[in-house]
C-alpha positions as CSV (number, residue, x, y, z in Angstrom):
1,M,47.5,133.3,37.0
2,A,47.4,130.6,39.7
3,D,43.8,129.7,40.8
4,K,43.9,128.3,44.4
5,Q,40.3,126.8,44.3
6,K,41.0,125.0,40.9
7,T,44.4,123.9,42.2
8,I,42.7,122.3,45.3
9,E,40.0,120.7,43.1
10,T,42.7,119.3,40.8
11,L,44.8,118.1,43.6
12,Q,41.8,116.4,45.2
13,M,41.0,114.7,41.9
14,I,44.6,113.4,41.7
15,V,44.5,112.2,45.4
16,T,41.2,110.2,44.6
17,G,42.4,108.7,41.2
18,L,46.0,108.0,42.5
19,S,44.7,106.4,45.8
20,A,42.6,104.0,43.5
21,N,45.7,103.4,41.2
22,S,47.9,102.5,44.3
23,F,45.4,100.2,45.6
24,G,45.0,98.5,42.2
25,H,48.8,98.1,42.0
26,R,48.8,96.6,45.6
27,I,46.1,94.1,44.4
28,Q,48.0,93.2,41.2
29,S,51.3,92.8,43.2
30,K,49.5,90.1,45.3
31,I,48.1,88.4,42.2
32,F,51.3,88.2,40.3
33,A,53.2,87.0,43.5
34,G,50.6,84.4,43.9
35,L,51.1,83.3,40.2
36,G,54.7,82.8,41.1
37,F,56.0,86.1,39.7
38,E,57.3,87.4,43.1
39,A,59.8,89.8,41.9
40,L,57.0,91.4,39.6
41,G,54.8,91.4,42.6
42,D,57.5,93.2,44.7
43,K,57.9,95.8,41.9
44,Y,54.2,96.7,41.8
45,A,54.1,96.6,45.7
46,T,57.0,99.1,45.7
47,H,55.2,101.1,43.0
48,A,51.9,101.3,45.1
49,T,54.0,102.6,48.0
50,E,55.6,105.4,45.8
51,E,52.1,106.3,44.6
52,M,50.8,106.7,48.2
53,D,53.8,108.9,48.9
54,F,52.7,111.2,46.2
55,V,49.1,111.0,47.5
56,E,50.4,112.2,50.9
57,Q,52.3,115.0,49.4
58,F,49.2,116.1,47.3
59,M,47.0,116.0,50.5
60,D,49.7,118.1,52.4
61,R,49.5,120.7,49.5
62,I,45.7,120.7,49.7
63,L,46.0,121.6,53.4
64,D,48.6,124.1,52.8
65,L,46.4,125.9,50.4
66,G,43.7,126.0,53.0
67,G,41.6,123.3,51.5
68,E,39.9,120.3,53.0
69,I,40.8,116.7,52.0
70,K,38.0,114.5,51.0
71,Q,37.6,110.8,50.8
72,E,35.7,110.5,47.6
73,A,34.3,107.3,46.0
74,Q,36.9,105.6,43.7
75,K,36.0,104.4,40.3
76,E,36.2,100.4,40.2
77,Q,39.5,99.2,38.7
78,P,39.8,96.1,36.5
79,I,41.8,93.2,38.0
80,F,44.0,91.1,35.7
81,T,45.6,87.8,36.0
82,D,47.2,88.1,32.7
83,I,50.5,90.1,33.1
84,I,50.8,91.4,29.7
85,E,47.1,92.7,29.6
86,F,47.8,94.4,32.9
87,I,50.9,96.1,31.6
88,E,49.1,97.3,28.5
89,H,46.3,98.6,30.8
90,D,48.7,100.3,33.1
91,Y,50.5,101.8,30.1
92,N,47.2,103.2,28.8
93,V,46.5,104.6,32.2
94,S,49.9,106.3,32.4
95,V,49.5,107.8,28.9
96,E,46.0,109.3,29.9
97,G,47.3,110.5,33.2
98,I,50.4,112.3,31.6
99,A,48.1,114.0,29.1
100,F,46.0,115.3,31.9
101,L,49.1,116.4,34.1
102,N,50.4,118.2,31.1
103,Q,47.0,119.9,30.3
104,M,46.8,121.1,33.9
105,M,50.3,122.3,34.0
106,D,49.7,124.3,30.9
107,S,46.6,125.8,32.1
108,G,48.4,128.2,34.6
109,I,46.1,127.3,37.5
110,F,49.0,126.0,39.8
111,D,51.3,128.3,41.9
112,A,54.9,127.8,41.7
113,T,55.1,125.2,44.6
114,T,52.3,123.1,43.3
115,Y,53.7,123.4,39.8
116,D,57.1,122.2,41.0
117,L,55.4,119.2,42.9
118,M,53.6,118.3,39.6
119,K,56.8,118.3,37.8
120,V,58.2,115.7,40.1
121,Y,55.1,113.7,39.9
122,L,55.1,114.0,36.0
123,K,58.6,112.7,35.9
124,D,57.8,109.6,37.8
125,E,54.7,109.0,35.8
126,E,56.8,109.2,32.5
127,E,59.3,106.8,33.8
128,D,56.6,104.3,34.7
129,M,55.0,104.8,31.1
130,Y,58.4,104.2,29.5
131,W,58.9,101.1,31.6
132,S,55.6,99.6,30.5
133,E,56.3,100.4,27.0
134,Q,59.7,98.8,27.2
135,Q,58.0,95.6,28.7
136,L,55.4,95.6,25.9
137,D,58.1,96.0,23.2
138,L,60.2,93.3,24.8
139,C,57.1,91.0,24.9
140,K,56.5,91.6,21.2
141,M,60.1,90.9,20.3
142,I,60.6,87.7,22.2
143,G,57.0,86.5,22.6
144,K,54.8,86.1,25.6
145,E,56.2,82.9,26.8
146,N,59.8,83.8,26.6
147,Y,59.0,87.2,28.2
148,L,57.1,85.4,31.1
149,T,60.1,83.0,31.5
150,Q,62.5,85.9,31.7
151,L,60.4,87.5,34.3
152,L,60.4,84.3,36.4
153,I,64.3,84.0,35.9
154,N,65.5,87.5,36.1
155,G,62.6,89.5,37.4
156,P,61.5,92.7,35.9
157,T,64.0,95.0,34.3
158,A,64.8,98.2,36.2
159,E,63.0,101.4,35.6
């Protein structure tokens, strides 16, 4: 059975964490563009914007449920200059986030509207995870230098 208070608390936790992730992706986009990987920088800037779109949807849902949006302290995020290290980190964050989302969706705390919103968000997170996994696999197959050269010439592959 749906639990409105737990739903609000979970949505707030996601808003706080996803806001931090979005800002982290924005920072990484600047760093990668500054290193000359402008297409990768653009990819992560777009990703940051997409994440903030979800943050806004989750905040709207909190308000719809009668909750109050909080601006909570965000956990410090590591910053990377090594592209592969960042993709590995981002992949691991996605894996952990997807496990959390699946656990929350299986718990039965969400009403139908919130559940549907979570399904859309989960699908987006899975696509991000698969993209990161594809990049890491490609890097292993062709080597880091060849992978980075490909990024410079062709930009990142589509999601």
